[in-house]
N, C-alpha and C positions, 0 to 999 in steps of 0.2 A: 598484735600485728605490727610489723615494722613498716614504716613509710619509706618510700623510695624518693630520693631527691632528684628532680629533673632540672637540668640547667639549659636555658635558652637565652638568647639575647633580649634585653629589655626593650629593644626597639622593634621587635617582631610584632606584627598585628594582623588581624583578620576580622572580618565582620562577625564571625562566630564568637569573638571575644566578648561581645556585648550581650550575648545570649546565654552566658554560662549559668549553670544551676549550682546551688550551694554545695552539693555533695562532691562535685567534680568541677570546681570553678576554673581549672586550668586545662580542661580536656582539649580545648582548641589548640594548645601548644603541642599536643602529643600526636598530631597529624592523623587523627582518627577519621577525618572527613576526606573523601576523595574529590569533593567539589569545592573546597575552600580556596579562596584567593587571598594571598598574603601580600603585605607590603611592609616597607621599612619606614619608621617614623622620621628617620634622618633625611631620606630622599623622597618620601611619599610616593614611591614607585615600587615596582617588582624587582628592582635591583638595589642592592645596598651601596654605600659609599665606595666600596671596593669593586663595584660593577659585577658582582656575583649575584645569582638568583636568591631571592628571599623566600625560604621555606624552613620549617622547623629543623629538619635533619641537616641543613647546611648552616643555619645561624648558630654556630657553635664557637667555642673558644679559639679555634684555629684561625678565625678571621680577624683581620686587623681592626675592623670596626666594632667588634663584639664588646658588649657591656653586660656583665653577668647579672642574672636574677635567678635566685634559687626558689624552686617551687616544691612543695611537699605534697 
C-alpha cells in the first residue's frame, strides 16, 4: 500500500491536534471535522500573517507565509 504525502503549513493548528490517535496522527490536518477551529501559530488567530483565513485547504504553498511540513 502506497502512502500519500499531504503537505500543509507547519504553523497550522487546531485543538484536535492534541487528540490524535497513533494510526492517523495527522487526521486533523485533512479537514475531516466539520466543527474544528483552526489558528496560525504565527498570529495565534484565525488569520495568518497574510490576513487570509487559516484552514487546511488554504494553508498551502501558494501563501507567502507558508512553511512546508510533509506528512505521510
